[in-house]
TIKE-611557 format. One record per residue: x, y, z of N, C-alpha, C in turn. Coordinates in steps of 0.1 Angstrom, whole numbers, plus 2048, in hexadecimal, padded with zeros to 3 digits. Example, Ala and Ser with C-alpha at 12.3 -4.5 7.8 and 13.67 -1.06 7.14 Angstrom:
% TIKE-611557
8847C784E87B7D384E8847DF84E 8807EA8478897F584788180084F 
This chain:
% TIKE-611557
46C24470F47823E70848323C712 48923171249422E71B4A0236716 4A623E71F4B224671C4BF23E71F 4C723C7164D32357174DE23E71F 4E52387284F023F72F4FA244724 4FC25172450525671951325071A 51824D726525247727526239721 51A23272251A22471C51B22470D 51522E70651522E6F85222346F2 5272406F75332466F253F23E6F6 53E23770154A22F70654C2236FD 54221F6F55442146EB54D2196E0 54C2266DD55522C6D35622306D9 5622346E656E2396EC5712316F9 5782266F857A21D704580225710 58822F70E58E23771958524171F 57924171A56F24B72056E24A72F 56D23E73456B23C74257724274B 58324174558E24774D58D25674D 58925C74258726A74257B26E74B 57126674B565269754569268763 57125E76657625D77457F268778 58726D76E590278771587285774 57C28776C57329276F56D29177C 56828578056128478D56B287798 5782847965812877A15872957A1 58329D7975882AA7955842B47A0 58D2BA7A758A2C47B15922D17B0 59B2D27A75A42DD7A659D2E979F 59E2F57A459930179E5A4306794 5A130E78B5AA3147825B531C789 5B13237935BB32B79B5C53217A2 5C03167A75C930C7AD5D23067A3 5CE3037975D62FE78C5E2308789 5DF3157895E931E7865F331F792 5EE31E79E5F631E7AA6003127AA 5FB3077A66032FB7A660E2FB79B 60C302790616303785618311781 623317786625325782628327773 62B31C76C62D31D75D621317755 61631775B60A311755607317747 60832574760532B73A60E32772F 61B32473262431F728621311724 61D30972E61B2FB72C60F2F8724 6053017255F82FF71E5F630B714 5FF30C70A5FE3156FF6043106F3 6003146E760530F6DA60631B6D1 60F31A6C76103246BD61131E6AF 6093226A660A31D69860A32A68F 61532C688615338680613344687 60934C68360635968A5FB357695 5F734B6985ED3486A25F33436AF 5EF3496BA5F43446C75E83406D0 5E83346D55DD3306DE5E132E6EC 5DB3346F55DD3327045D032B709 5D231E70D5C73177125C9313721 5D231B7275D53177355CA31A73F 5C032373B5B53267445AA31B741 5AE30F7405A430473E5A52FA749 59A2F374B59A2E97565A12DC751 5AE2DC7515B52D074C5C32D0752 5C82C47535D62C27575DC2B774E 5E82B27515EE2A87485E629B748 5E02987535D828C7535CC28D749 5C62997495BB29B7405BF299732 5CA29F72E5D029E7215D329071D 5D82897275DC27A7245CF272721 5C42757285B826D7265B2272718 5B227E7155AD2837085B527E6FD 5C227D6FE5CA2776F45C72686F2 5C32616FD5BF2536FC5B22526F4 5A925C6F659D25C6EE59F25E6E0 5A92666DC5AD2686CE5B225B6C8 5B92536D05BD2466CB5B123D6C9 5A823E6D359C2356D25942376C5 5932446C158B2476B55932476A8 5A02446A95A924469E5A9251697 5AC25B69F5AC26969A5B626B68F 5C22666915CC2686875C8263679 5C225767A5BD25166D5B225A667 5AA25F67059F26866B5A4275664 5AF27A66A5B52866645BC283657 5C32776575C827364A5BE27163F 5B226B6435A726963A5A2277634 5A128163D59D28E6395A629462E 5B32936305BC2996275BF29161A 5BC28461A5BE27C60E5B227A606 5A728060959B280601593273603 59426C60F58B26161257D267614 57325E612566263613561264622 56726E629564270637555275639 54F27A62E54127D62E53927062A 53726863453325A63152425A62C 51C26363150D26262D50B26761F 51426F61A51327460C51E26E603 52626560953025D6025392665FA 5402706015492795FA55327E603 55E2835FE56928960656429760B 56C29C61556A2AA6195782B0617 57A2B560B5882B860658A2C7605 5842CE60F5872DD60E5952E0610 59D2D86175AB2DB6195B32DB60B 5AE2D36025B42D35F45B42E05ED 5A92E85F15A72F55EA5B32FF5EE 5B92FD5F95C33065FD5D13005FE 5D32F45F95E02ED5FA5EA2F45F1 5F62F65F76002FE5F160A2F55E9 6122FB5E061B2F25D86252EB5E0 62A2F15EC6342EB5F462E2E35FF 6212DF5FE61B2D86096212CA60B 6222C66176262B861B61B2AE61B 60E2B36196032AB6196012A460B 5FA29860A5F92925FE5F229A5F3 5F629A5E75F02A25DC5E229C5DA 5D92A55D75CB2A15D45C929E5C6 5BF2955C35BC2915B55B329C5AF 5AF2A65B65A72B15B15AE2BE5AF 5BC2BD5B05C42C95AF5C22D05A1 5C02C85975BE2CE5895B22D7589 5A72D158E59A2D858E59B2E5596 5A22E45A25A42F05AA5AC2FB5A3 5B72F759D5BF3005965B730758B 5AF3005835A730657959D31057E 59730C58958D315590594322595 5A032159B5A732C59F5AB335594 5AF3305895B333857D5A7340578 59B33957858F34057358B34B57D 58D34958A58A35359459335F593 5A035C5925AA3665915A836F585 5A536957A5A237156E59637A56F 58C37557558037D577583389581 58A38658C58D39159559539B58E 59F3975865A73A157E59F3A9575 5953A356E58D3AB5655843B556C 5803B15785783BB5805803C6585 58C3C358A5953CD59059B3D7585 59E3D25795A43DB56F5993E2567 58D3DF56A5823E656357E3E0555 5843D55515813CF5445733C8544 56E3C454F5613BF5505573CA551 54E3CC5475453D75465363D2548 52E3DB54D5203D854E51A3DA540 50C3D953F5063D95325073E752B 5093F153350A3FF52D51840352A 5213FA52D52F3FD52A537403536 53040454153640A54D53D3FF555 54840355C5503FA5645473F6570 5493E95745423E45805493EA58D 5403F05955453F65A25413EE5AE 5363E65AD5313DE5B852D3D05B4 5303C75BD52D3B95BB5243B55C7 5193AE5C45103A95CF51139A5CF 5153945DA5153855DB5073815E0 5003795D84F33735DC4F53645DF 4F43615EC4F53535F04F03525FF 4F03466044EC3456124F3339618 4F43396254FB32E62C50A32F629 51032462551E32462152232C616 51833060D51B33960251A347606 51834A61351735861852035A624 51E35162E52435463B53335563B 53A34B63454834C63354D35862C 54935A61F54E36661854B37361E 53F37462453B38062B543383637 54637863F54E37A64B55C37E647 56237763D57037A639571389633 56738C62B56839A6255673A5630 55F3A263A55F3AC64656C3AB64D 57139F65057D39E6575893A5650 5893A46435943AA63C5913B8636 5883BF63C5843CC63758F3D5635 59A3D463E5A53DD63D5AE3DA630 5AB3CF6295B33CB61E5AB3CC611 59F3D26125963D460659D3DD5FC 59C3D95EF5A13E15E45963EB5E0 5993F65DA58F4015D75873FF5CB 58B3F65C25843F55B55763F15B6 5733E75BE5653E15BE5613E05CC 5543E45CF54E3E25DC5463D45DC 5473CD5E75413C05E85353C05F2 52A3BB5EE51E3BB5F75193AD5F8 5113AA60250B39C6044FC39D606 4F53946004E73926024E4383604 4DD38060F4DA3726124CC36F615 4C637861D4B93756234AE376619 4A436D61B49836D613490379616 49237F62148B38C62448F39661A 48639B6124893A560848F3B260C 48F3B46194953C161E4A43C161C 4AB3B661C4B93B661B4BD3BA60C 4B73B46024BA3B75F54B53C55F1 4AA3C95F74A43D65F44AE3E15F8 4B33E06054BC3EA60A4C93EA603 4CD3DE5FE4DA3DD5F74D93E35E9 4CF3E05E24CD3E55D44CB3F45D4 4C43FA5DD4C14085DC4CD4115DD 4D840C5E24E44145E24EE4115D6 4E94095CD4F24055C24ED40A5B4 4F640A5AB4F340E59D4F2401594 4E63FE58F4E43F25874EE3F157B 4F33FC5764FC3FB56A50A3F756E 50D3F857B51B3F558051B3EA58B 5103E258B50F3D859650F3CA58F 5173C15955183B35915133AA59C 50C39F5995083965A450F3895A2 5133835AE5173755AE50C36D5B4 5073635AD4FC35B5B250334E5B6 50434B5C350B3405C95023355CE 50032B5C64F73205CA4FB3135C3 4FF3095CA5042FD5C44FA2F75BB 4ED2F65BF4E32F05B74DB2FB5AE 4DE3075B04D73125AA4C83115AC 4C430C5B84B630A5BC4B330E5CA 4BD3145D14BB3185DF4B13235DF 4A63215E749B32B5E749F3395E9 4A633C5F44AA34A5F74B23505ED 4BC3485E84C534D5DE4BE3505D1 4B53475CC4AE3495BF4A53555C0 49E3565CB4943625CC49C36F5CC 4A73705D34AF37C5D34B537E5C5 4B93745BE4BF3755B14B437A5A7 4A83755A849D37A5A049A3885A2 49A38C5AF49839B5B24A33A35AB 4B039E5AC4BB3A55A64BA3A6597 4B639B5914B439B5824A93A557E 49E3A55854943AE5824983BD583 4A03BF58D4A63CD58F4AF3D1584 4B73C85804C03CB5744B83CD567 4AF3C45654A73C555849F3D2558 4983D55634903E05644973EE563 4A43ED5644AD3F95634B43F9556 4AF3F254C4B43F453E4BD3E9539 4BF3DE5404C83D353B4BF3C9533 4C33C55274BC3BB5204BF3AD525 4B73A35224B93965264C7391521 4CA3945154D738F50F4E3395517 4E13A151D4ED3A75244ED3A4533 4E439B5384E43985464F239154A 4F838B54050538454251038E547 50E39B5445173A55485163A8557 50B3A455D5073A856B50539C574 50739056F505384577510379574 51537457F51D36857E51835E588 51B35258751634859152133F596 51F3395A252832F5A751E3235AA 51F3195A151530E5A251A30259A 5132F759D5162EB59550B2E958B 5002F158C4F52EF5834F62FA578 4FE2F656E5003005624F330255B 4EA2F85594DE2FA5524D5304558 4D33035654CA30D56B4D031B56B 4DD31C56D4E432956D4E3330560 4E53285554E432E5484D6332544 4CC32A5494BE32E5474BB33B54E 4C133D5594BF34A5604C4356559 4CE3535504D435E5484E336054A 4E93565504F73575534FF34F549 50935654351234F53951934353F 51933853752032C53C52E32F540 53533853954333B53C545342549 53A34854E53A34F55B535348566 53533A56553033257053D32B576 53F32E58354A32858A54731B591 55031259154C30459654B3035A5 5432F95A95422F45B65432E55B6 5472DF5C15492D05C15422CA5CD 53E2BE5CB5362B85D65402B45E2 54D2B45E05562B15EA55A2BD5F3 5532C85F15552D45F95472D85FF 5462D660C53A2DA6135382E9613 52C2EE6145292FC61453030461E 5312FF62B537306636546306635 54B2FE62C55A2FD62A55E30361C 55530B61655730E60855D31C605 56032460F56533160C573331605 57A3256055873235FF5853215F0 57931E5EB57631A5DE5713275D6 56A3255CB5653305C355A3385CC 5553315D654C3395DF5533455E5 5613445E656934F5EB56B35A5E1 5643595D55663635CB5643725D0 55A3745D85583825DD5633875E6 56A37D5ED5763805F55813855EC 58337E5E158E3815D858B38F5D1 57F3915CE57B39E5C857E3A95D2 57A3A75DF57C3B25E958A3B55EC 5933AB5EE5A03AD5F35AB3AA5E8 5A73A55DD5B13A25D25B63945D3 5BB38F5C75BF3815C65CB37E5D0 5D43875D15E03845D95DC3825E8 5D338A5ED5CE3895FB5C637C5FC 5BE3795F25B636C5F35C03605F4 5CA3615EC5D43565EC5DB3555FA 5DD3616015E336160E5D935A618 5CC35C6165C235661F5C334761E 5C53426115C633360F5D332E615 5DE3366145EB33261A5EA331629 5E333A62F5E133963E5DA32C642 5CF32963A5C831D63D5D131163B 5D93116305E130662D5EC303638 5F130E63E5FA30D6495F4306655 5E73096585E03016625DE2F365F 5DB2F16525D92E364D5E52DA650 5F12E064C5FE2D964E6002D565D 5FD2DF6655FE2DD6745F52D3679 5E82D36755DE2CA6795E22BC675 5E72BA6695E92AD6635F62A7669 5FF2AF66E60C2A96726102AB681 60A2B468860F2B76966092AC69F 6112A86A960D29E6B26012A46BA 5F829C6BE5EB2A16C35ED2AA6D0 5F72A76D85F92AF6E45FC2BD6E1 6022C06D56062CD6D05FE2D16C4 5F32CC6C25EB2CE6B65DF2D86B9 5DF2E46B45D62EE6B85C72EA6B6 5C42E66AA5B62E26A85B22D66B1 5BA2CD6B35B72C16BC5B52C66CA 5BE2CF6CF5BC2D46DD5AF2DB6DE 5AC2E46D559F2EB6D65932E16D6 5942D76CE5892CC6CE5892C56DB 5942C16E05952BA6ED58E2C26F7 5902CF6F858A2D770257B2D8701 5762DA6F55682DA6F35612CD6F6 5682C26F25632B56F65632B3705 56D2B670C56E2B571A5632BD721 5612C971D5572D17235482CD720 5462C97145382C57105342B7715 53E2AE71653B2A171A53B29F729 5442A67305472A373E5442AF747 5422BB74253F2C774A5312CD747 52A2C673E51C2CA73B51B2D7734 5262DB72D5252E872651B2E671A 5122EF7185082EF70E50B2F9703 51430270551730C6FB5263116FD 52B3176F353831D6F453832B6ED 53E3346F353E3426EE54C3446E7 54B34A6DB55734E6D455635E6D3 5603646D95603736DB56C3796D4 56A37E6C85753856C15763946C6 5813976CD5843A56D058B3AB6C4 5823AD6BA5863B26AD57A3B66A5 5783C26A256C3C769B56B3C068D 5763BE6865763B76795713A967A 5733A268556F39468756139368C 55939E68B54B39D69154339268C 54538E67F53D38367954337567B 54E37468255436768454B35E68C 54536269753C35969F531354696 52B35D68D52035868452534D67B 53134F67653734566D539338675 53E33968154132D68953432668C 52932D68E51C32669151931C686 51A32067A51731666F52230B66F 52E30F67053930566F5382FA67A 5352FF6865352F66915272EF693 51D2F769350F2F16965092E968B 50C2ED67E5072E567350F2D8672 51C2D86765242CD6755222C3680 51F2C868C51F2BF6985112BE69E 5072C46984F92C369D4F32B6698 4F72AB69D4F329E6984EE2956A4 4E428D6A14DF2846AC4E12756A9 4E727269E4EB26469B4FA264698 50025869A50F257697511254689 51D25168552024E677519242672 51523967B50E22D6774FF22E677 4FA23A67A4EC23D67B4E5239688 4ED2366924E823369F4E623F6A8 4DB2406B04D924B6B94E524D6C2 4E925A6C44F525D6CB4F325B6DA 4E82606E04E52606EE4F02686F6 4F72706F05012786F75012866F0 5072906F750829D6F151129D6E5 50C2A46DB5142A66CF5182B56CE 5122BC6C45152CA6C35102D26CE 5162DD6D15122E76DA50F2F46D3 5082FD6DA50530A6D35123136D4 51531A6C85203236C751A3316C6 51F33A6CD51A3486CD5253526D1 52235F6CE52B3696D15293756C9 5313806CC53038C6C453E3936C5 53F39E6BD54C3A56BE54D3AC6CC 5593AD6D155B3B36DE5633BF6DC 5623C86E655D3C66F354E3C86F6 5463C96EB5383CB6EC5313C16F6 5353B46F552E3AA6FD5313AC70C 53B3B370F53E3B571E5323BD724 52B3C571C5203CD7215133C771E 5133BA71B5063B37195063A5720 50C39B71A50A38E71F516388728 52139072A52B38B732527389741 51C38F74551738D75251437E754 50F37774950C36974A51936174D 52436574753135E74953535F757 53436B75D53A36E76A532369776 52536B77551C36778051135D77D 51035977150634F76D50A341772 50133877150332A77650732076B 50832475F50B31B75451A31A752 51F30F74D52D30D74952D31173A 53331C737534322729543324726 54A31B72055831E71C559329712 56333171256533C70A57233C702 57133F6F557D3416ED57E3506EB 5883566F058B3646EE5953656E2 59236E6D859B36F6CC59E37E6CB 5AB3816C95AF38F6C65BC38F6BE 5C039B6BA5CC39C6B25D53A66BA 5E23A36B95EC3AB6C15EE3B96BA 5EE3B96AD5F03C66A65E33CA69F 5DF3D66A05D33DB6995D63DE68A 5CB3DF6835CC3E36755C73F2674 5C83F967E5C440767F5CE40F687 5CD41C6865D842468D5D542769C 5C94236A15C54266AF5CB41C6B9 5D841D6BB5DF4136C35DA4136D2 5D741F6D75D34206E55C64186E7 5BC41A6DE5B04126DF5B24036DD 5BC4006D55BE3F16D35C43EC6E0 5CD3F36E75D23EF6F45C73ED6FE 5BD3F66FE5B23F47075AA3E8703 5A83E56F65A13D96F25A83CD6F7 5B53CC6F65BD3C16FA5BB3BF70A 5BB3CA7115B93CA71F5AC3C4723 5A13C871B5943C371D5943B471C 59A3AF71159A3A170E5A139971A 5AD39E71E5B43977285AD397736 5A63A373859F3A574559439B746 58D39973B58139073C58538173E 59037D73859536F73A59A36E749 5A137874D5A637875B59A378765 59038076358438076C57D37376C 57C36C76057635F76057E355768 58B35776859434E76F59335077E 59535D78259736079158A362798 58136979257536C7995773767A5 56D3777AD56E3807B95673797C5 56E3777D05693707DB55F37A7E3 5583737EC54F37B7F55573857FE 56238180356B38980B570395803 5743937F757939E7EE56E3A77EB 5623A27E85573AB7E55533B37F1 5533AD7FC54F3B48085593BF80B 5663BC80A5713C680C5703D2803 56D3CF7F656B3DA7EC5603E37F0 5553DE7F554A3E67F954E3EF805 5553E980E5593F181A5633FC816 56C3F880D57540280856E40E800 56240B7FA55B4157F355241D7FD 55341A80A54C42281453E41D818 53B41181452F40A81852F407827 52440782D52340383B5253F383C 5293EE84752B3E084951E3D8845 5133DE8495063D78475033D6838 5063E28315033E282250E3D981B 51A3D98205243D181A5203C281B 51B3BE8275173B082950B3AD820 5023B681E4F63B48164FA3B3807 5033BC8025053BC7F45103B37EF 5193AF7F85253A77F452139A7EC 5173937F05143867E95103897DA 50A3957D75073987CA51339C7C1 51E39F7C752A3A27C05343977BF 53138C7C453A3807C353A37B7B5 5463787B05473727A354F3657A4 54835A7A254E34D7A555C34A79E 55E35079256A34C78B56B33E787 57733978557932B781571327774 57033176B56932F75E57332E754 57332474B57E32174257D32A735 58932C73058A33472359733171C 59733370F5A33327075A5340701 5B13446FE5B43516F85BD34E6EC 5B83536E05BF3516D35C435F6CF 5D13606CE5D736D6C95DC36C6BB 5D73756B35DD3766A55E83816A6 5F337F69F5FD38A69E5F6396698 5EE39568E5E739F6885DC39967F 5D139F67D5C639A6755CA39D666 5CE39265F5D23936515CB38864A 5CC38863C5C637D6355CC36F639 5D936F63B5DF36263F5DB35E64D 5DC3676575D83636645C935F665 5C136665E5B336265D5B1354658 5B835164D5B73446475BA339651 5C533B6595C93326635BE33066E 5B833C6725AE33C67C5A2334678 59D33666C59232E66759531F666 5A031C6605A430E65F5A530766D 5AA30F6775AB30968459D304689 59330D68858630968C5802FE683 5832FE67757E2F366E5832E6673 5902E56765962D867A5922D5688 58F2DF69158A2DC69E57D2D469D 5742D96945672D36935682C568E 5722C36845732B567F5782AC68A 5812B06935862A869E57A2A46A7 5722AE6AA5672AB6B355D2A16AC 55C2A269F55329869955828A69A 56528969956C27C69A56A2766A8 56D27F6B256B27B6C055D2776C3 55327E6BD54527B6BF53F2706B6 54726C6AC5432616A353726669B 53727269652D27768D53227D680 52A27F67752E28466A52D29466A 53829A6695382A96695352B065C 5332A86525322AE6445242AD63D 51A2A864450D2A863F5042B2647 4F82B56434EF2BE64A4E12BB647 4DD2AE6494CF2AA6454C42B164C 4C82B66584BE2BC6614B72C965B 4BE2CF6514B92DC64C4AF2DA641 4AE2CD63C4A52CB6304962CB634 4932C763F4842C664247E2D4642 4842DE64847F2EB64747D2F0639 4872ED6304862F16224792EA61C 4782DD61E46C2D661945F2DC61D 45E2DE62A4522E463044F2F262B 45A2F9629459307625453308617 4572FF60E4522FE6014432FB601 43F2F260A4312EF60B4282FA610 42E30161B42630C621425318617 43031A6104303256064253235FC 4243165F741A3135EE40C3155F3 40A3116003FD3126063F9321608 40332960C40033760E3FC33E601 4033395F640033F5E93F233B5E4 3EE32F5E63E132A5E13D632D5EB 3D93305F83CF3326023C9326607 3CD31A6023C830D6073D1307611 3CC30661D3D53016283D12F362B 3DB2EA62B3D82DB62D3D12D963B 3C82D063B3C12CD6483CA2C6652 3D42BF64D3DC2B76563E72C065E 3E82CC65B3F12D56623EE2D6671 3F82D76793F52D96873EE2E7689 3E72E86943DE2F46963E6301697 3F330069C3FB30C69D3FF31168F 40430968740930D67A3FD312671 3F230B6733E630E66B3E131C66F 3E031F67D3DB32B6823E433767D 3F133467E3FB33F67A3F934266B 3F83376633F63396543E9341651 3DE33E6593D23456573D335365A 3DB3566643DD3646683E536C65D 3EF3656573F636A64C3ED36D640 3E436463D3DC3656313D1370634 3CE3736403C437D6433C938B645 3D638D6433DC39A6463D83A463B 
């Protein structure tokens, strides 16, 4: 197959592409040289929005880079695309619907246009708040009359990753009345180990599935229902132990859930953007309604900034510019997101779905093959753990891997000395990626350590760290519901900007459907023992091995 020059195809969408490409080809400055040229570089390349501060000065860019990226934003009509997002235009063109997650957190004093779905949102919030109140004050009882002490959220993908991440991130804000647990995996081990620590008489399940037909969710829900019934609950009283978040009222009620206990979902909210909706119910249960509202307020603050700030000072736009710059012109294939915060340990997992499901596309909005890089791999873990595993790849590997460092200035615990050490670790890693270590420096260190000249000459090349590796640093004043809301919305909007620059739809995910379809077929074949002749030899041999176990 003839491979089209990527510059030729994307440049049709972005006429200023060639100027940015020429700028990259002429680029010779190292990061250290950029700092030497501008003593105030950190001030010039930083932004602050509410309780979030972004330092992007350790990036391969200058004012000319920004100028060309701003021209690309004009090429793709980015401002019009942002306006379309916030006014409910059908930006999800393949499914012909809005992506109106921002409406879920819009505040009464917002300067953004009021949404036509505000009444539906208010009604859903009222239903959620009442349910949370009933759980917390003990008025919601299980079938035996005991107060609910534990809630298990059964969902997967967007019905799990967002709420699970937020509940972990806000663990310092959890209320004592009810414990919240999560089950997602089709692997029965997860629900088995969850249920064996719980009391069926005091446990309630949230079944979160828009269609009420998601394989993993339904199988886990059936297991939970069997557990409840086998421990003395009648079919009629299942409604005391199950609620649902779904659009399919018929299937949910057939399962045994009271219609009054079904919370709404809407097709204008994608799964990976849904934690602000009723999908966020486990968050509200864990931290209380006031803290849940603060989460929404933080996101709304970022919405206002994104919608109104000029692009040169627009935090989501700048982050998107940088990822676009590195993936298209520096051949970056992945980006690491490293939270120096134990509570944010699940944030990289959440971003993997948000980013990779949104941008993992191979055709543009018109259905034409892209022939250029779209989404890149997102990965990371809580720090400083990663320093003792994969940071070696950053410092001495040969790949371009931009890094986002994330941390908070104030801890939510009393161990201030350890927090100071954590912050030092964060800053030292970004500084090491910037500066590196030269051959001469490595050799001198070895000599200073008492090595012979011959050994110093032999070992020094192994200790060289090239440096000149780009990173951003995001500082939160403190990890709170409000600051977390802003952080999540920041990355949501970054992904949207990238989709506009790349001319792809960020709000569908057709690629995940084939595996589901084949999974249903294979499950049926394994159950019947009849394997289709047309299967490839690998799948057939593996299935035969499974059947012979």
